[in-house]
C-alpha positions in Angstrom: -112.4 38.6 49.7 -111.3 35.6 47.5 -107.8 35.6 46.0 -107.5 36.6 42.4 -106.1 34.2 39.8 -103.3 36.0 38.0 -103.4 35.0 34.3 -100.9 35.9 31.6 -102.3 36.4 28.1 -100.3 37.1 24.9 -100.5 40.9 24.1 -100.2 40.9 20.4 -100.5 38.9 17.2 -102.8 36.1 16.1 -102.1 34.2 19.3 -103.3 37.1 21.4 -106.5 37.5 19.3 -107.4 33.8 19.6 -106.6 33.7 23.3 -108.8 36.7 24.0 -111.7 35.3 21.9 -111.5 32.0 23.9 -111.4 33.8 27.2 -114.4 36.0 26.2 -116.4 32.9 25.2 -115.5 31.4 28.6 -117.1 34.4 30.3 -114.0 36.5 31.2 -113.6 40.2 30.6 -111.7 41.4 27.5 -109.5 44.5 27.3 -111.0 47.5 25.6 -107.9 48.3 23.4 -104.4 47.0 22.8 -102.9 49.6 25.2 -104.6 48.1 28.2 -102.0 45.8 29.8 -103.9 44.7 32.9 -107.6 43.9 33.2 -109.2 43.2 36.6 -112.2 40.8 36.3 -113.6 40.9 39.8 -116.8 39.0 38.9 -114.7 36.0 37.9 -111.9 36.4 40.4 -109.2 36.9 37.8 -106.6 39.5 36.8 -105.4 39.3 33.2 -101.9 40.5 32.4 -101.1 41.1 28.7 -97.4 40.2 28.1 -95.1 39.2 25.2 -95.8 35.6 24.4 -92.1 34.6 24.9 -92.1 36.1 28.4 -95.2 34.4 29.8 -93.6 31.1 30.7 -90.8 33.0 32.6 -93.3 35.0 34.7 -95.3 31.9 35.5 -92.1 29.9 36.3 -90.9 32.6 38.7 -94.2 32.5 40.5 -95.0 36.1 39.6 -98.1 35.0 37.8 -100.3 31.9 38.5 -101.0 30.7 35.0 -100.6 31.7 31.4 -101.4 31.1 27.8 -98.5 30.7 25.4 -97.2 28.6 22.6 -95.8 25.1 23.4 -92.6 26.0 21.4 -92.1 29.2 23.5 -92.7 27.2 26.7 -90.0 24.6 25.9 -87.7 27.3 24.6 -87.9 29.2 27.9 -86.8 26.3 30.0 -89.0 27.6 32.8 -90.1 25.2 35.6 -93.8 25.2 34.6 -96.3 22.5 33.6 -98.5 22.4 30.6 -102.1 21.8 31.8 -104.0 21.5 28.5 -103.8 22.3 24.8 -106.2 25.0 23.6 -106.7 24.1 20.0 -105.4 27.2 18.2 -102.1 28.7 17.2 -100.8 25.5 15.6 -97.4 25.4 14.0 -94.6 23.0 13.1 -91.0 23.5 14.0 -88.7 22.0 11.4 -85.1 21.8 10.2 -84.1 23.1 6.8 -81.0 23.3 4.7 -79.9 24.1 1.1 -81.2 21.5 -1.4 -77.6 20.8 -2.5 -76.7 19.7 1.0 -79.0 16.7 0.6 -79.6 16.3 4.4 -82.1 13.7 5.5 -82.0 13.5 9.3 -80.8 15.4 12.3 -77.7 13.2 12.4 -76.5 15.1 9.3 -76.0 18.2 11.5 -73.2 16.8 13.5 -70.5 19.5 13.9 -72.4 22.1 11.8 -74.0 25.5 12.7 -77.8 25.9 13.0 -79.5 29.3 13.1 -82.7 29.7 15.0 -84.8 32.0 17.1 -85.6 29.2 19.5 -82.1 28.3 20.9 -83.5 26.6 24.0 -85.9 24.4 22.1 -83.3 23.5 19.4 -80.6 22.8 22.0 -82.8 20.4 23.9 -83.7 18.6 20.7 -80.1 18.2 19.6 -79.1 17.0 23.1 -82.0 14.5 23.1 -80.9 13.3 19.6 -77.3 12.9 20.6 -76.0 15.5 18.0 -73.2 17.9 18.8 -73.8 21.0 16.7 -73.5 24.8 17.3 -76.7 26.7 17.8 -76.6 30.3 16.4 -79.3 32.4 18.1 -81.0 35.1 16.0 -83.8 37.3 17.0 -85.4 37.8 13.6 -86.0 35.8 10.5 -83.4 33.0 10.0 -84.0 32.2 6.3 -81.0 34.3 5.1 -78.6 33.0 7.8 -77.1 30.5 5.4 -76.7 32.9 2.5 -75.0 35.3 4.8 -72.5 32.7 6.0 -73.4 32.4 9.6 -75.1 29.0 9.5 -75.2 25.7 7.6 -78.8 24.9 8.4 -81.8 26.6 10.1 -84.5 25.5 12.5 -87.8 27.5 12.3 -91.5 27.5 12.4 -92.8 26.2 9.1 -96.4 26.5 7.8 -96.3 25.7 4.1 -92.5 25.8 3.5 -92.9 28.4 0.7 -90.7 31.0 2.4 -87.9 28.5 2.8 -88.2 27.3 -0.8 -88.0 30.8 -2.0 -84.5 31.2 -0.6 -83.4 27.8 -1.8 -84.0 25.8 1.3 -86.0 22.6 1.9 -87.1 20.9 5.1 -85.7 17.6 6.1 -86.0 15.0 8.9 -88.9 14.6 11.3 -90.6 17.7 12.8 -88.8 19.0 15.9 -92.1 19.9 17.5 -95.8 20.2 16.8 -96.8 23.4 18.7 -100.0 25.1 19.6 -101.3 27.4 22.3 -101.3 25.8 25.8 -102.4 26.7 29.3 -99.5 26.5 31.8 -99.1 26.8 35.5 -96.4 26.3 38.2 -98.5 25.6 41.3 -102.2 25.0 42.2 -103.6 28.5 42.4 -107.1 29.4 43.5 -109.5 29.8 40.6 -107.6 27.6 38.2 -110.0 24.7 38.3 -112.8 27.1 37.2 -110.7 28.5 34.3 -109.9 25.0 33.1 -113.5 23.9 33.2 -114.6 26.9 31.3 -111.9 26.6 28.6 -112.7 22.9 28.2 -116.3 23.9 27.8 -115.4 26.3 25.0 -113.2 23.7 23.3 -116.0 21.1 23.4 -118.5 23.7 22.1 -116.2 24.4 19.1 -115.8 20.7 18.4 -119.5 19.8 18.6 -122.8 21.0 17.2 -126.3 20.4 18.5 -128.5 18.3 16.2 -132.3 18.1 16.5 -134.5 15.9 14.4 -137.9 14.0 14.4 -138.1 10.3 13.7 -140.5 7.4 14.2 -140.2 5.8 17.6 -139.4 2.4 16.2 -136.3 3.8 14.5 -134.8 5.5 17.5 -132.3 2.7 18.2 -130.9 2.9 14.7 -130.7 6.7 15.0 -128.9 6.5 18.4 -126.3 4.1 16.9 -125.5 6.8 14.3 -125.5 9.7 16.8 -125.1 8.4 20.3 -124.2 11.8 21.9 -122.1 12.3 25.0 -124.4 10.4 27.4 -127.2 9.5 25.1 -129.7 11.6 23.2 -132.7 13.5 24.7 -135.9 12.0 23.4 -139.3 13.6 23.7 -142.7 12.5 22.4 -144.3 14.5 19.6 -148.0 15.4 19.3 -147.9 13.3 16.1 -148.5 9.7 17.2 -145.6 7.3 16.8 -143.0 10.1 16.4 -140.4 11.5 18.8 -138.2 14.5 18.8 -134.5 13.9 19.4 -131.7 16.3 20.5 -128.1 15.2 20.6 -124.5 16.6 20.5 -122.5 15.3 17.5 -119.0 16.1 16.4 -118.8 19.2 14.1 -116.5 17.3 11.8 -118.6 14.9 9.7 -122.0 16.2 10.9 -123.2 16.5 7.4 -122.7 12.8 6.8 -124.6 12.1 10.0 -127.5 14.2 8.7 -127.5 12.2 5.5 -127.5 8.9 7.4 -130.3 10.0 9.6 -132.3 11.1 6.6 -131.9 7.7 5.0 -133.5 5.9 8.0 -136.4 8.3 8.1 -135.4 11.3 10.2 -137.0 14.6 9.2 -136.8 18.2 10.3 -133.1 17.8 10.9 -131.6 21.0 12.4 -128.0 21.8 13.3 -127.1 24.7 15.6 -123.8 26.0 17.1 -123.0 25.5 20.8 -121.7 28.6 22.5 -120.4 27.0 25.6 -121.0 23.7 27.6 -119.9 21.6 30.5 -119.5 17.9 29.7 
């Protein structure tokens, strides 16, 4: 009996939903409801453990679990001895500094000797140390936007999407982003079954980034068409019953594929079809 890969998955929120969707597209079992905390996928040699996103790096770092999916910000914040294997392309966020507009702060150096409230004390502490700034980190478990108004901090460090929430309480972001975060796959060692998981997840990511394009074109224009849409390792070209014409199938980036269709049409391609790719290996 082969050894099971023990994989930690976020158990709630948008990160959890996106992770489960990706794993399902990669061929792994999904849980039936949110109360199910362990799923055994014998067919794929994997056990899925649904945990709080903030705890996942700790479990993997302690060797209790083999690998996990969590946010890069939570990984760094944990300080756990784990390795980021690959980004997963969802759960993106930006970690920024913010302060009252009247403070007119422009860089992290302006925080010297001040108090900064955050829910990510480990991440912020590392950033301040790397920046050579001596400031006091105030750790809060909930929202930090009101910390300045309540007198416990001079600035805050938090996840920022549009900045609207901060502006509504009189704060504005300043300086360079502390971190660009997204969901990542992490590990501590080289567990059995991890290579298969990585290949499958890479296949899902490529499938999301590309579409399959089919079109017909005169044989003498195939070199021009290939220059516009070269594909991964070249297009598949098949002769048509119509003399002098060929059918072409090729993977093209999802972003900008409409422009590629326009360009192919201009050089004589017809019957241009675009379809989604569910999964792939490249």
